[in-house]
VEXVO-139385 format. One line per field, with one value per residue (C-alpha): z, y, x; residue number from 1. Coordinates in steps of 0.5 Angstrom, whole numbers. Layout:
BEGIN
w = c(Z;...)
v = c(Y;...)
u = c(X;...)
pos = c(NUM;...)
//
This chain:
BEGIN
w = c(-68;-64;-59;-55;-54;-49;-52;-59;-64;-68;-74;-71;-68;-75;-78;-72;-73;-81;-80;-75;-79;-85;-80;-79;-86;-90;-85;-85;-92;-93;-88;-92;-91;-98;-96;-89;-92;-97;-92;-88;-93;-93;-97;-96;-94;-88;-85;-85;-82;-76;-77;-80;-82;-82;-75;-72;-74;-71;-65;-63;-66;-61;-55;-56;-57;-51;-47;-49;-48;-41;-39;-39;-34;-30;-30;-27;-22;-19;-20;-16;-10;-5;-8;-6;-9;-13;-15;-18;-22;-25;-27;-30;-34;-37;-39;-43;-45;-48;-53;-55;-57;-60;-65;-63;-67;-61;-63;-70;-69;-64;-69;-74;-69;-67;-74;-75;-69;-72;-77;-74;-67;-65;-65;-62;-56;-56;-55;-50;-46;-47;-44;-38;-37;-38;-33;-28;-28;-28;-22;-18;-20;-18;-12;-10;-2;-3;-3;-5;-11;-13;-13;-17;-22;-23;-24;-29;-32;-32;-35;-40;-45;-44;-46;-52;-54;-53;-58;-63;-60;-57;-63;-63;-55;-52;-46;-46;-43;-37;-35;-37;-33;-27;-28;-29;-23;-19;-21;-20;-13;-11;-14;-9;-3;-4;-5;2;5;3;5;12)
v = c(-93;-94;-100;-99;-94;-90;-84;-84;-78;-74;-78;-85;-83;-81;-88;-92;-88;-89;-97;-97;-94;-99;-105;-103;-101;-107;-112;-115;-116;-108;-107;-106;-101;-98;-97;-94;-89;-87;-86;-82;-78;-80;-84;-91;-90;-85;-90;-95;-90;-91;-98;-103;-108;-109;-113;-107;-103;-108;-109;-102;-101;-106;-104;-97;-100;-105;-99;-95;-101;-102;-95;-96;-101;-97;-91;-96;-98;-91;-89;-96;-95;-95;-100;-107;-113;-115;-108;-108;-114;-112;-106;-109;-115;-110;-106;-112;-114;-108;-108;-114;-112;-106;-109;-103;-101;-105;-111;-111;-109;-115;-120;-117;-118;-125;-127;-124;-128;-134;-134;-129;-132;-125;-122;-128;-127;-120;-121;-127;-121;-117;-122;-123;-116;-115;-121;-118;-112;-115;-119;-113;-109;-115;-117;-111;-113;-121;-124;-131;-132;-138;-134;-129;-133;-137;-130;-128;-135;-134;-127;-126;-131;-130;-123;-125;-130;-126;-121;-126;-129;-124;-123;-130;-131;-132;-127;-120;-117;-115;-122;-125;-119;-122;-129;-128;-123;-129;-134;-129;-127;-135;-136;-131;-133;-141;-139;-135;-141;-146;-142;-142)
u = c(77;71;72;65;59;62;66;63;65;59;61;61;54;52;55;51;45;45;47;41;36;38;38;30;28;32;34;41;41;41;46;53;59;57;50;52;57;52;46;51;53;61;66;67;74;72;67;72;77;72;69;74;69;61;62;65;59;54;58;58;51;49;52;50;43;43;45;39;34;37;36;29;29;34;29;24;28;29;21;19;24;19;14;13;16;9;8;15;15;8;11;17;13;8;14;17;10;8;14;12;5;7;12;17;23;26;23;25;32;33;30;35;41;38;38;45;48;46;51;56;60;62;55;52;58;56;48;50;54;48;43;47;47;40;39;43;39;32;35;37;30;26;30;33;33;34;41;39;42;38;32;35;37;30;27;31;31;23;22;28;26;19;20;24;19;13;15;14;8;4;-1;-3;-4;-11;-9;-9;-2;-6;-8;-1;2;-2;0;7;7;4;9;15;13;12;19;22;18;19;26;26;23;27;33;30)
pos = c(1;2;3;4;5;6;7;8;9;10;11;12;13;14;15;16;17;18;19;20;21;22;23;24;25;26;27;28;29;30;31;32;33;34;35;36;37;38;39;40;41;42;43;44;45;46;47;48;49;50;51;52;53;54;55;56;57;58;59;60;61;62;63;64;65;66;67;68;69;70;71;72;73;74;75;76;77;78;79;80;81;82;83;84;85;86;87;88;89;90;91;92;93;94;95;96;97;98;99;100;101;102;103;104;105;106;107;108;109;110;111;112;113;114;115;116;117;118;119;120;121;122;123;124;125;126;127;128;129;130;131;132;133;134;135;136;137;138;139;140;141;142;143;144;145;146;147;148;149;150;151;152;153;154;155;156;157;158;159;160;161;162;163;164;165;166;167;168;169;170;171;172;173;174;175;176;177;178;179;180;181;182;183;184;185;186;187;188;189;190;191;192;193;194;195;196;197;198;199;200)
//
């Protein structure tokens, strides 16, 4: 029944919450339709009424989770509307890096989804859509006043992979998140400035 994360019933939400908990606790291997049904206190046939397959659960669960993740960036956008470019960039970068340092639930869930996407084309495509959306959100946040498409793409290409890789490597890196944020902020502002100069 469920086709997206916009209008979900109470039962669908319960199924998705249980699936997300299983993914965090047991990883990909522990996420079966039968276990989701058990966790949700429902019959398997009831779960399958709403979600025909495990892929359907994964896609809607990922969509819903991605929406929750990007909401934090949207809130930052509102909170920093009058800030300078450097201030906006530094706040965005620190937010992204802290998720990596904490090994938050978000990082655990994304790691599981990455693993699933390496074997599942539908989830891989779904994650690619999310990263395109996330890149656009970062571009709009960092360069709200800039129309230069080239610099926007460069900044997203710098920051998005860094955030994702940082969640895996943060504990082994020699710099603190504050130092990394300073370095990346400088790079990001430099990219924006050089693109503006090149356009003149």
